[in-house]
C-alpha positions in Angstrom: -26.2 -10.6 -0.4 -24.9 -12.9 -3.1 -22.5 -11.2 -5.5 -20.6 -13.1 -8.2 -21.4 -16.3 -6.4 -19.8 -15.1 -3.1 -21.9 -15.0 0.0 -21.8 -11.6 1.7 -23.0 -11.0 5.3 -22.9 -7.5 6.8 -22.8 -6.9 10.6 -23.3 -3.1 10.6 -21.9 -0.6 13.1 -24.2 1.3 15.4 -22.5 4.7 14.9 -21.6 6.7 11.8 -18.2 6.6 10.2 -17.1 3.5 12.1 -14.3 1.3 10.6 -15.2 -1.4 8.1 -13.5 -4.8 8.3 -13.7 -7.2 5.4 -13.1 -10.8 6.5 -12.8 -13.7 4.1 -14.0 -16.9 5.7 -13.5 -20.6 4.8 -16.9 -21.9 5.8 -19.6 -20.4 8.1 -17.4 -19.0 10.9 -18.4 -15.4 10.5 -21.0 -15.2 13.2 -18.6 -16.9 15.7 -15.8 -14.5 14.9 -18.2 -11.5 15.2 -19.5 -12.7 18.6 -15.9 -13.3 19.9 -14.8 -9.9 18.5 -17.5 -8.0 20.3 -16.1 -9.4 23.6 -12.6 -8.2 22.8 -13.1 -4.6 21.8 -15.2 -1.5 22.6 -14.5 0.0 19.2 -17.7 0.1 17.1 -17.2 -1.4 13.7 -18.9 -2.9 10.7 -17.9 -6.4 9.8 -18.4 -7.9 6.3 -17.8 -11.6 5.9 -17.3 -13.1 2.4 -17.8 -16.8 2.0 -18.4 -19.5 -0.7 -14.9 -18.8 -2.0 -13.0 -21.0 -4.3 -10.3 -21.0 -1.6 -7.2 -22.4 -3.5 -8.0 -20.2 -6.5 -9.4 -16.9 -5.1 -6.9 -16.5 -2.3 -3.7 -17.6 -4.1 -1.6 -15.0 -6.0 -0.2 -17.4 -8.6 -0.4 -21.1 -9.4 1.6 -23.6 -7.4 1.5 -27.4 -7.5 0.1 -29.4 -4.5 2.5 -29.1 -1.5 1.8 -32.5 -0.1 0.2 -35.8 -1.3 -3.5 -35.7 -2.0 -3.6 -31.9 -1.7 -5.1 -29.7 -4.3 -3.0 -27.2 -6.3 -3.5 -23.5 -6.0 -4.5 -22.0 -9.3 -3.6 -18.3 -8.8 -6.9 -16.5 -9.1 -6.3 -13.7 -6.6 -6.1 -10.9 -9.2 -9.4 -12.0 -10.7 -11.1 -12.3 -7.4 -9.7 -8.9 -6.2 -11.2 -7.3 -9.3 -14.6 -8.7 -8.2 -14.1 -7.5 -4.6 -13.1 -4.0 -5.6 -15.5 -3.4 -8.4 -18.6 -5.4 -7.4 -18.6 -6.5 -3.8 -17.2 -3.5 -2.0 -19.3 -0.8 -3.8 -22.5 -2.6 -2.9 -21.3 -3.1 0.7 -20.5 0.6 1.0 -23.8 1.6 -0.5 -25.6 -0.5 2.2 -23.9 1.2 5.1 -25.5 4.3 6.7 -22.3 6.3 6.4 -18.8 6.1 4.9 -16.4 4.1 7.1 -13.5 5.8 8.9 -11.2 3.3 7.0 -11.4 -0.2 5.4 -9.4 -3.1 6.8 -8.8 -6.5 5.2 -8.6 -9.6 7.4 -8.1 -13.3 6.8 -6.9 -16.6 8.2 -4.5 -19.0 6.4 -4.5 -18.3 2.6 -6.9 -15.4 3.2 -4.3 -13.9 5.5 -1.8 -14.2 2.6 -4.3 -12.6 0.3 -4.8 -9.7 2.7 -1.2 -8.7 2.5 -1.0 -9.4 -1.2 -3.9 -6.9 -1.8 -1.9 -3.9 -0.6 0.3 -4.3 -3.7 -2.8 -4.0 -6.0 -5.1 -1.4 -4.4 -4.9 1.5 -1.9 -8.3 0.7 -0.3 -7.2 -1.3 2.7 -5.3 0.8 5.3 -5.1 -2.0 8.0 -4.3 -5.6 7.5 -4.9 -8.7 9.6 -3.2 -12.0 8.8 -3.8 -14.8 11.3 -1.7 -17.9 10.6 -1.1 -16.5 7.1 0.2 -18.9 4.5 3.6 -17.2 4.2 5.2 -20.5 3.3 3.7 -19.7 -0.2 6.6 -20.1 -2.7 8.2 -16.8 -3.8 5.8 -14.7 -1.8 8.3 -13.0 0.5 10.5 -12.3 -2.6 7.4 -10.7 -4.3 6.8 -8.5 -1.3 10.4 -7.3 -1.1 10.7 -6.6 -4.9 7.4 -4.7 -5.4 6.0 -1.4 -4.0 2.7 -1.5 -2.1 0.0 0.8 -3.5 -0.7 1.8 0.1 1.5 1.8 3.2 -0.8 0.2 5.8 -1.1 1.9 9.1 -1.2 -1.4 11.0 -0.4 -5.0 10.1 -1.0 -7.9 12.3 0.7 -11.3 12.0 0.3 -14.4 14.0 1.1 -18.1 14.0 0.5 -21.2 16.1 3.7 -22.4 17.9 3.5 -25.8 16.2 2.8 -24.6 12.6 6.5 -24.8 11.5 7.1 -28.1 13.3 6.3 -30.3 10.3 8.1 -32.7 8.0 6.9 -30.7 5.0 9.9 -28.6 3.9 7.7 -26.0 2.4 5.5 -25.5 5.4 8.6 -25.4 7.7 9.4 -22.0 6.3 6.2 -20.3 7.5 7.5 -19.0 10.9 10.8 -17.7 9.4 9.0 -16.0 6.6 6.3 -14.5 8.8 8.9 -13.0 11.1 10.8 -11.6 8.1 7.7 -10.0 6.7 6.7 -8.5 10.0 10.2 -7.0 10.4 10.1 -5.8 6.8 6.8 -3.9 7.2 8.1 -2.5 10.5 11.1 -1.1 8.7 8.7 0.5 6.1 7.1 2.4 8.9 4.0 0.3 9.6 2.8 -0.4 13.2 3.1 -4.2 13.3 3.0 -7.1 15.7 3.7 -10.8 15.6 1.8 -13.0 18.0 2.5 -16.6 18.7 -0.5 -18.7 19.7 -0.6 -22.2 21.2 -1.2 -25.1 18.9 -1.2 -26.0 15.2 -2.7 -24.3 12.2 -6.2 -25.6 12.8 -6.5 -24.8 16.6 -8.8 -22.1 18.0 -9.1 -20.3 14.6 -12.1 -18.3 15.6 -10.5 -16.6 18.6 -7.2 -16.2 16.8 -9.0 -14.3 14.0 -11.0 -12.2 16.5 -7.8 -11.3 18.4 -6.1 -10.1 15.3 -9.0 -8.0 14.2 -9.3 -6.5 17.7 -5.6 -5.5 17.5 -6.0 -3.6 14.2 -9.1 -1.8 15.4 -7.4 -0.5 18.5 -6.1 3.0 18.1 
């Protein structure tokens, strides 16, 4: 489907009332993630991938300037995009499924991982959250989380990073591991079942399998 300019692909479950996972993708990695995920879990699930995103707009909660030379700024369109997701995309996805899902989870990598956690402060739809290599270096995000109340307390929240992601000369990106650990501990204290996984490599290494591992963890009961 194409809704609001976004490309929606549905991988339906084989059984009724299976969990639904919404995954925001950067390019065309949805099929690869789905194939990898089917090898990691025996849980039946529906996967919906959403692509053709304006990444630095749709996935960013507020505007920030470029964080390094020749980078593009983030323009802070997450609230606008979330409205599209909740009011146009998700209703059509649910209508296309054969039955109502057991729960709806939200998953993403990088800025989409940040967006997944941001979303629980603006809707009670997503009861499980997966953030692989989430962009928690994002200025003022951890302060936002700690000073606002989520609209839903997620049952499970998954965090991960590559072991080289914080090893950079960029002082903003250097904060990503410290901030991710802080957020994981914070949601644990709130009563969520959380985990923080360190993977080998930098931000761009093995992204498909990192994403699939994270989704498999939130699907596991």
